[in-house]
N, C-alpha and C positions, 0 to 999 in steps of 0.2 A: 816202555812198550806195553806194560800191563794197562796203563791208563788209556792208551790208544785202543787196545782191544776191547776194553770195557765200554768206551764211548761208541765204538762201532756196533757192539752187541746191543747197547741200550737203544741206539737209533733204530736198529732193526726190530727190536722187541716192541718199541713204541708203535711202529707202523703195523706190525703183525697183530697187535691187539685191537685194531679197528678196521677190519676188512670186510664188513658185511656187504656193502654194495659191490666191492671188488669181486667177491665170490659170486654174486648174482650175475655180474658181467661175464665172468668166466663160464658160468653155466649157460648163458645165452650163446656164447661163442661155440661151446660144445654142441649145442642143439643145431646151430647152423652147419657145423662141420659134419655132424651125423647125417643130416639131410642131404648135403652135397655128396658125401661119399656113397650114400645109399643109391644115388642116381648116377653113379659112375663119374662124378666130376673130380677135378684135381685141385689140390691146395698149392698155392704159390706163396713164398715167404721172402721178405727182404728187409734189410736194415743196414746201417753203416757202423763200422768200427765194432764195438762190443755187441751192438745189436745185430750185426752181420753174423757174428759167432752164434748168437742165440737163434737167429733164423736158420742157420745150418743145423743147429742142434735139434730144433723142432722137426725139420724135414727128415733128418736121419732117424729120429725116434719113430716116426710114422712108417718109414720105409723098412727099417730094421725091426727093432723091437724096443719097448720101453723096459718092461720088467719080465714079462713072460712071452713065450712064443704065441703069436696070433697072426692072423692074416695081415699082410702089408697094406698100407693105404697110399694112394698116389700123391706124393708131395715133392715139390721141387723148390730148392732154395735158389733164388735169382742172384745170390752173392757168390755162388760156387763155381761158375763158369768164367774163368779168367779170360779166356779167348773172347767170349761175347762181351764181357765188361770192357776190356781194353779196346776192342774194335768199335763198340758203340761210343765210348768216351772220346776216342780219337776222331771219329767221323761226325758225331752229333753233340758231343759235350757230356760232361759228367752227370748233369742233371737228367740225362735220358737213359742212363744205364739200366734202370729197372723198367721204365715205361715202354721202352722199345721192345724188351723181351715180352712184356705182357701184351703188347700189340700183336706180336707174332704168335704167342702161345695161348693166351687166355681166351676162354670161351664162356658163353653165357652159362651161368650156373656154377662156374668155378668159384673158388674162394681165394682172396688175397689177404694174407696177414701182413700188415705193415708195422714194423717196429721203429719207434723214434722216441727217445726220451724227451727231446725238446718239443716234439709235435710239429716242428717247423722245417724239417729237412726237405729242401727243394726237390731232390730226386725222389723222395718218398711221396711227396704231395703230387708230383707229376705222375708217378705210378698209380696213385689212387685215381687220378683223372682217367688214365688209360683203362684201369680195371672197370671203372664205372661205365665208360663208353662201350666196353665189351659185355656189360650185363653181369658182372661178377659181384659177389658179396664181399664187402670189405670189413675186416676185423682189424682194429688198431690195438696194439700194445704200446701205450704211451703214458705220459704223465697227466696231471690235472689241468695243464695249460697247453697252449699251442693250437694250431688250426686242425691238426689231424683228428682229434677226438670228435670234432663237429662234422667231419666229412665221412665218418665210418658208419656202417650199419650197426656195428657193435663196437663200443670203445671200452677196453679194459684199462681203466685209469688207475695208474699206480701212483700213490702218494710218495713223495720223496723225503719228507721231513726237511728241515733246514739246518744249516751250520753257518754261523756268522751271517745270517740273513740270506743265504743262497741255497737253492735247491741242491740236494745231494743226489747226483746222477747215479752213483753206484748203488744207492738204496733202491732206486727205481729199477735198475738192472737186476738186482736180486729179486725183486718182486716180479719182474718179467719172467725170470726163470721159475719162480714159484708157480706162476700162472701156466707156463709151458708144461711143467710136470703135472699139474692138476688136470690139464687138458689131456695129456697122454694117459694119465691114470684112468680117465673116463672111458678110454677106448680099450682098456684091458678086458679080456673076456671074463675074468673074475677079479674085479677091483678089490683092493685091500680095504676092508671095512673093519673098523675097530670092534672088538668084542667086549 
């Protein structure tokens, strides 16, 4: 077990040591969100599997609180409404579960944060099309490959590292959570700044 833990930690440390452009991308996402929230717009978030959990995590941090009490921000996870998801999947197919919700709810000036480690999830790409048609800003939390990064206004590209020649999805998910927490920290009234 110790070797397993050490390998996991080393992979993450290697990625964390080279995040200059990643931090710039997160800062750009924060700027877009600040502008949208200042004008009364809403954040919508979606992803599949582990990314669905992270989407819900981001939304609840904005509605509830991250670290300290502060005003809530309007954020909706499109993964949270099982009634809508199953209805849409049944009537229109699984690839429409997010796009259909954005067609109904998204407005010009709103923000859609799309999470996909592969960058090629069809239901996410279809949701991006719906968001674009509604005049929404699109922020992608993705890897360094796939279609999603090229379709977004801001792409937070999480490197994955490799293991046996394959991308390590879980390292990307860990960096997605890192980005989510940095975004949330930026909305604290008194951000934690080192002394």
